[in-house]
C-alpha positions in Angstrom: 0.0 0.0 0.0 2.9 2.4 0.8 4.4 1.7 -2.6 1.1 2.5 -4.3 0.7 5.8 -2.5 4.3 6.8 -3.3 3.7 5.9 -7.1 0.5 7.8 -7.1 2.2 10.8 -5.5 5.0 10.7 -8.1 2.5 10.4 -11.0 0.3 13.2 -9.6 3.4 15.5 -9.2 4.5 14.8 -12.8 1.1 15.5 -14.2 0.9 18.7 -12.2 4.3 19.9 -13.3 3.5 19.1 -16.9 1.0 22.0 -16.9 3.8 24.4 -16.5 6.0 23.2 -19.5 5.4 25.5 -22.5 7.2 25.1 -25.9 9.0 28.0 -27.3 6.8 29.2 -30.2 8.7 32.2 -31.2 12.1 32.0 -32.9 14.0 35.2 -33.6 15.9 35.5 -36.8 18.8 36.9 -34.9 20.0 36.3 -31.4 18.8 39.1 -29.0 20.4 39.9 -25.7 18.7 42.0 -23.1 21.2 43.6 -20.8 20.6 45.5 -17.5 23.2 47.6 -15.9 23.8 50.4 -13.4 25.7 53.3 -15.2 26.8 55.0 -11.9 30.1 53.1 -11.4 32.8 54.6 -13.6 35.1 53.4 -15.3 33.1 50.3 -15.6 29.9 51.9 -16.9 28.8 55.5 -17.0 26.9 58.0 -19.2 29.1 60.3 -21.0 28.4 64.0 -21.9 26.1 63.1 -24.8 24.2 60.6 -22.5 25.7 57.6 -24.2 26.6 54.6 -22.1 30.3 53.9 -22.2 32.7 52.0 -20.2 34.7 48.7 -19.7 31.4 46.6 -19.1 29.6 48.2 -22.1 32.7 47.4 -24.3 32.7 43.8 -23.0 28.9 43.4 -23.6 29.4 44.7 -27.2 32.2 42.3 -27.8 30.1 39.3 -26.6 27.1 40.4 -28.7 
């Protein structure tokens, strides 16, 4: 009886978790990266005089992309 209850619990858990599995429907033509940063930490990242984000971290992100 204990094995049956364990088996039933495992099956119920798998069925419950299967509701949260969702296939990826949208495929982008190009890879897209979404980056978040705090631009108040020079020289790693900061906004220059023309309000463009520059710095070591920005250069690194551009090199990776």
